[in-house]
C-alpha positions in Angstrom: 0.0 0.0 0.0 2.9 2.3 0.8 4.5 1.9 -2.6 1.1 2.5 -4.3 0.6 5.7 -2.4 4.1 6.9 -3.4 3.4 6.0 -7.1 0.1 7.9 -7.0 1.7 11.0 -5.4 4.5 10.9 -8.0 1.9 10.8 -10.9 0.1 13.8 -9.4 3.3 15.7 -9.1 4.0 15.0 -12.8 0.6 16.1 -13.9 1.0 19.3 -12.0 4.6 20.0 -13.1 4.2 19.1 -16.8 0.6 20.3 -17.2 -0.2 17.5 -19.7 -3.5 16.0 -18.6 -5.2 16.7 -21.9 -2.4 16.3 -24.4 -1.2 13.1 -22.9 -4.3 11.4 -21.4 -7.2 12.5 -23.6 -7.1 10.5 -26.8 -8.7 13.1 -29.3 -6.4 15.9 -28.0 -3.4 13.6 -27.9 -3.9 12.5 -31.6 -4.2 16.2 -32.7 -1.3 17.3 -30.6 1.1 14.6 -31.9 0.4 15.5 -35.5 0.7 19.2 -34.8 4.0 18.7 -33.0 5.4 16.5 -35.8 4.5 19.1 -38.4 6.3 21.8 -36.3 9.4 19.5 -36.0 9.7 19.0 -39.7 9.2 22.8 -40.3 12.0 23.5 -37.8 14.3 21.0 -39.5 13.8 22.7 -43.0 14.7 26.1 -41.5 18.2 24.7 -40.8 18.9 24.4 -44.5 22.0 26.4 -45.4 23.2 26.9 -41.9 26.9 26.5 -41.8 27.2 25.0 -38.3 24.4 23.4 -36.3 24.4 23.6 -32.5 23.5 20.2 -31.0 22.6 19.9 -27.3 22.7 16.4 -25.7 20.7 16.4 -22.5 22.2 14.1 -19.8 21.4 13.6 -16.1 22.9 10.2 -15.3 26.1 8.7 -16.9 24.5 5.4 -17.4 22.1 6.9 -19.9 24.9 8.0 -22.1 25.1 5.8 -25.2 26.3 8.5 -27.6 30.1 8.5 -27.7 30.4 7.3 -31.3 27.8 9.8 -32.5 29.2 12.7 -30.4 32.7 12.0 -31.8 31.4 11.8 -35.3 29.8 15.3 -34.8 32.9 16.7 -33.3 34.9 15.7 -36.4 32.3 17.2 -38.8 32.5 21.0 -39.1 28.8 21.1 -39.8 28.1 20.3 -36.2 28.8 21.8 -32.8 27.9 19.2 -30.2 27.8 19.9 -26.4 26.3 18.3 -23.4 23.7 19.9 -21.1 24.0 18.4 -17.6 20.7 18.4 -15.9 19.4 17.4 -12.4 17.7 14.0 -12.1 14.1 13.9 -11.2 13.1 16.0 -8.2 9.6 14.6 -8.1 10.3 11.0 -6.9 11.4 11.9 -3.4 14.9 10.5 -3.8 17.6 11.5 -1.3 18.7 15.0 -2.2 22.4 14.5 -1.3 22.6 11.4 -3.5 21.0 13.4 -6.4 23.6 16.0 -6.0 26.3 13.4 -5.9 24.9 11.9 -9.2 25.0 15.4 -10.7 28.7 15.8 -9.8 29.5 12.3 -11.1 27.8 13.2 -14.4 30.0 16.3 -14.6 33.2 14.3 -13.9 32.1 11.7 -16.4 31.7 14.3 -19.1 34.9 16.0 -18.2 36.8 12.7 -18.4 35.8 12.4 -22.0 36.9 15.9 -22.8 33.5 16.9 -24.0 32.2 20.5 -24.0 29.3 20.9 -21.5 27.1 23.4 -19.8 25.3 23.2 -16.4 22.3 25.6 -16.8 22.1 26.6 -13.2 22.2 30.2 -11.9 24.2 30.3 -8.7 22.9 33.8 -7.9 19.2 32.9 -8.1 19.5 29.3 -7.2 17.4 28.3 -10.2 17.8 26.0 -13.2 17.7 27.9 -16.5 15.6 27.3 -19.6 18.2 25.8 -22.1 16.1 26.7 -25.1 16.0 30.4 -24.1 19.6 30.5 -22.9 21.5 28.5 -25.6 19.0 28.3 -28.6 20.2 24.8 -29.8 19.3 23.9 -33.4 19.0 20.2 -32.6 18.3 18.5 -29.3 19.3 14.9 -28.5 17.5 13.4 -25.5 19.2 10.5 -23.6 16.0 9.3 -21.9 12.2 9.5 -22.7 11.0 10.0 -19.2 9.8 12.9 -17.1 12.9 12.5 -15.0 14.0 16.0 -15.6 12.8 19.6 -15.1 9.8 20.5 -17.3 11.8 23.1 -19.2 14.1 20.3 -20.3 11.3 18.0 -21.5 10.2 17.6 -25.1 7.1 19.8 -24.7 9.4 22.8 -24.6 11.0 22.0 -28.0 8.1 22.0 -30.5 10.0 24.3 -32.9 13.4 22.6 -32.5 14.4 19.4 -34.3 14.6 16.8 -31.6 16.1 13.3 -31.7 16.1 10.3 -29.5 18.5 7.3 -29.4 17.4 4.7 -26.8 19.6 4.4 -23.8 19.3 0.7 -24.0 19.4 -1.9 -26.8 15.7 -2.8 -26.5 15.1 -6.5 -25.7 12.1 -6.7 -23.3 8.4 -6.4 -23.8 8.2 -3.0 -22.3 6.1 -1.8 -25.3 4.5 1.0 -23.4 7.7 2.4 -22.2 9.6 1.9 -25.5 6.9 3.0 -27.9 3.7 4.3 -26.4 5.0 7.1 -24.1 4.1 10.6 -25.3 7.8 11.4 -25.7 8.4 8.6 -28.1 5.6 9.8 -30.3 6.6 13.5 -30.2 10.3 13.3 -30.8 11.3 14.4 -34.4 13.6 11.5 -35.2 13.4 8.2 -33.2 16.5 6.1 -34.1 15.9 2.4 -33.7 18.2 -0.6 -33.5 16.9 -3.1 -36.1 13.9 -3.5 -38.6 12.4 -5.8 -35.9 12.3 -2.8 -33.5 10.7 -0.6 -36.1 7.9 -3.2 -36.7 7.3 -3.1 -32.9 7.2 0.7 -32.9 4.6 0.6 -35.7 2.5 -1.9 -33.7 2.7 -0.2 -30.3 3.2 3.5 -30.8 0.4 6.1 -31.1 1.8 7.6 -34.3 2.4 4.3 -36.2 6.1 4.8 -36.2 5.9 8.0 -38.3 9.1 9.4 -36.7 10.9 6.0 -36.4 14.0 5.2 -38.6 16.4 2.3 -38.4 20.0 3.4 -37.8 21.5 0.7 -35.8 22.9 1.3 -32.3 26.0 3.6 -32.2 27.0 2.4 -28.7 27.8 -1.0 -30.2 30.5 0.4 -32.4 33.0 0.4 -29.4 32.5 -3.4 -29.1 33.9 -4.1 -32.5 37.5 -3.6 -31.3 39.2 -4.2 -28.0 42.3 -2.2 -28.8 41.4 0.9 -26.9 39.8 -0.7 -23.8 41.0 0.6 -20.5 41.7 -2.1 -17.8 40.0 -0.8 -14.6 40.2 -4.2 -12.8 41.8 -4.2 -9.3 45.4 -5.8 -9.5 45.5 -9.3 -8.2 48.5 -11.4 -6.8 47.9 -13.9 -9.6 45.8 -14.0 -12.9 42.1 -14.7 -12.2 38.9 -15.0 -14.2 37.0 -11.7 -14.3 33.2 -11.7 -13.7 30.8 -8.8 -13.7 27.7 -8.8 -11.5 25.2 -6.2 -13.0 21.8 -6.1 -11.2 19.0 -3.9 -12.5 17.4 -1.2 -10.3 13.7 -2.1 -10.7 13.5 -3.8 -7.3 10.5 -1.6 -6.3 8.1 -2.5 -9.1 9.5 -5.0 -11.6 9.2 -8.8 -11.3 12.3 -9.2 -13.5 14.8 -7.6 -11.1 16.5 -10.2 -8.8 18.8 -8.2 -6.6 16.7 -8.8 -3.5 17.0 -12.5 -4.0 20.6 -12.7 -5.2 22.5 -9.6 -4.0 23.8 -11.1 -0.8 24.4 -14.6 -2.3 26.5 -13.3 -5.1 28.7 -11.3 -2.7 29.1 -14.5 -0.7 30.1 -16.4 -3.9 32.7 -13.7 -4.6 34.3 -14.6 -1.2 34.0 -18.3 -2.0 35.9 -18.0 -5.3 38.4 -15.4 -4.0 41.4 -17.6 -5.2 40.1 -18.0 -8.8 37.8 -15.1 -9.7 37.7 -11.4 -9.2 34.4 -9.6 -9.4 33.1 -6.2 -10.5 29.8 -5.0 -8.9 28.3 -2.9 -11.7 24.8 -2.0 -10.5 22.4 0.2 -12.4 22.9 3.7 -11.1 19.4 4.0 -9.9 19.7 0.8 -7.7 21.2 2.8 -4.9 18.3 5.3 -4.8 15.9 2.4 -4.6 17.8 0.5 -1.9 18.0 3.7 0.2 14.2 3.8 0.1 13.9 0.1 1.0 16.8 -0.6 3.2 17.7 2.9 4.5 21.0 4.7 4.0 23.1 2.8 6.5 22.4 -0.7 5.2 22.8 0.4 1.6 26.1 2.1 2.2 27.4 -0.9 4.1 26.5 -3.3 1.2 28.3 -1.1 -1.3 31.3 -0.7 1.0 31.6 -4.5 1.2 32.0 -4.8 -2.6 34.8 -2.2 -2.4 36.6 -3.7 0.6 37.3 -7.3 -0.5 40.6 -8.1 -2.2 39.0 -9.6 -5.3 36.0 -7.3 -5.6 35.3 -3.7 -6.6 32.5 -1.3 -7.3 32.2 0.4 -10.7 29.5 3.1 -10.7 29.9 4.8 -14.1 30.4 3.3 -17.5 30.7 -0.4 -18.4 32.1 -0.7 -21.9 35.7 -1.0 -20.8 34.9 -3.6 -18.1 32.8 -5.6 -20.6 35.7 -5.7 -23.0 38.3 -6.8 -20.4 36.0 -9.3 -18.6 35.6 -13.1 -18.9 31.9 -13.4 -18.0 28.7 -11.5 -17.0 25.9 -12.3 -14.5 23.0 -9.9 -14.9 19.2 -9.2 -15.2 19.3 -6.1 -17.4 17.5 -5.9 -20.7 20.1 -4.0 -22.7 23.0 -6.1 -21.5 21.2 -9.1 -22.9 22.1 -7.8 -26.3 25.3 -5.7 -25.7 27.4 -8.3 -23.8 27.0 -10.7 -26.7 29.3 -8.5 -28.7 32.1 -9.8 -26.5 31.1 -13.4 -27.3 32.0 -14.3 -23.6 29.8 -16.6 -21.5 26.9 -14.8 -19.8 24.2 -15.8 -17.3 20.7 -14.1 -17.1 19.3 -14.2 -13.6 15.6 -15.3 -13.9 13.0 -14.2 -11.4 10.4 -16.5 -12.8 10.3 -19.7 -14.8 8.6 -17.9 -17.7 11.3 -15.3 -18.3 11.4 -16.0 -22.0 8.0 -14.5 -22.3 9.3 -11.2 -21.1 11.5 -10.6 -24.2 10.4 -9.1 -27.5 11.1 -10.9 -30.8 14.7 -9.8 -31.0 15.4 -10.2 -27.3 14.3 -13.8 -27.2 17.0 -14.7 -29.7 19.6 -13.1 -27.4 18.1 -14.6 -24.2 18.5 -18.1 -25.7 22.2 -17.5 -26.0 22.5 -17.1 -22.2 22.9 -19.5 -19.3 19.8 -19.1 -17.1 20.1 -18.7 -13.4 17.0 -19.6 -11.4 18.7 -20.4 -8.1 21.9 -19.6 -6.2 23.1 -23.2 -7.1 22.7 -22.3 -10.8 25.0 -19.3 -10.3 27.5 -21.3 -8.3 27.5 -24.0 -11.1 28.0 -21.4 -13.8 31.0 -20.0 -11.9 32.6 -23.4 -11.2 31.9 -25.2 -14.5 31.8 -22.5 -17.1 33.9 -19.6 -15.8 36.6 -21.5 -13.9 36.3 -24.9 -15.6 36.0 -23.5 -19.2 33.1 -25.9 -20.1 31.3 -23.4 -22.2 28.5 -25.3 -24.0 26.8 -22.3 -25.4 29.8 -20.8 -27.3 28.4 -21.8 -30.7 25.0 -20.2 -30.1 26.6 -16.9 -29.2 28.9 -17.0 -32.2 25.9 -17.6 -34.5 23.9 -14.8 -32.9 26.8 -12.4 -33.4 27.3 -13.4 -37.0 23.6 -13.2 -37.9 22.5 -10.1 -36.0 25.4 -8.0 -34.5 28.2 -8.1 -37.0 28.1 -5.1 -39.4 27.0 -6.1 -42.9 26.6 -3.0 -45.0 29.9 -1.3 -44.1 28.2 1.8 -42.7 28.4 2.5 -39.0 25.2 3.6 -37.1 26.7 7.0 -36.2 27.3 7.7 -39.9 23.7 6.6 -40.7 22.3 9.0 -38.1 24.1 12.0 -39.5 22.9 11.1 -43.0 19.3 10.8 -41.7 19.5 14.2 -40.0 20.8 15.8 -43.2 18.1 14.2 -45.3 15.5 15.4 -42.8 16.8 19.0 -43.0 16.6 18.8 -46.8 13.1 17.5 -46.6 13.9 14.0 -48.0 12.4 10.8 -46.8 14.2 8.8 -44.1 
């Protein structure tokens, strides 16, 4: 009952803050609004014709939502674009711990600085207020890194009707979250909705409110970094002898989602890390929102203690931001995250999906089920222990062929054009008024 009350209060806060009762929840108005918004987006795109350099603002509040390195770099190398990141505060309407929110904001700033990217923090220290990016910086194009109302209203898509807006999903979509992925008002308003595969566009057509009018298949730029291990940074804690490297990556949705398994497995996997201290080193790579959720469920003291334990053991460590480098330098992954179901298969290393229920295969979309079937499935702690003992340490990897076939059939580039290059081409075609 308590969680229901919190959810209801949160929804009321959103309705009040975003003022979208009619345009989002009243079907005749929504249909009209989506069409009007799309027409305005295309008109705004055509006005960019002939402009020598386009200012492109990427909104970011949490490092884990950033899947745009390849695209951002492609824009930096192209004199036609001037990309920069707008660092924004994560949702103030969910009742999260304010100190933790401030720490996430600071981690986001450090994350962006570590990449050497230009950025702005639209906050006025004198007034103590967050500024309107549209009025302050006047970007020509806006890239959103999340479709949710987890930002201040002035940073949401409603405020950018006369600006070309774009969205690249923060996760390679694999689960049957059709409402979240395609039905949300954001997904239907954004000017260009870049999708991973033709299968995903078919899903968008079926489940979106605008019949995928704004959807275009580009591929997923984040996966470009998995095609080569040459530049991967080794962040793993030094060990007295070589050990297998395993990542434990639990999802954050412990408060509402029956797919998340942290409450069942979090303590057990930490115990297994101690058990295999001589043979395996572990990285704890939780979704960045997990800590927020645990603070609400466990309280700050227990949450901090759990995270400290992962940092304190000789063969374990905590990685809060980024995951590409640890993926590329690992030997195996244990997780329950939708996007990782696809992305880790680029490494072709063994991987286990932690299953909350026996019918987990029914939770994946048409593309995701193919990837899920390339995983070892963990229903119990004994399953996890067996995976570590037999597959990781013992090397008895019976699913190696399935992973190789999935990579060759669905992940390996075939047309010679990288996703980031396709996205730039699509943007140019849109500005010129051409079809996708």
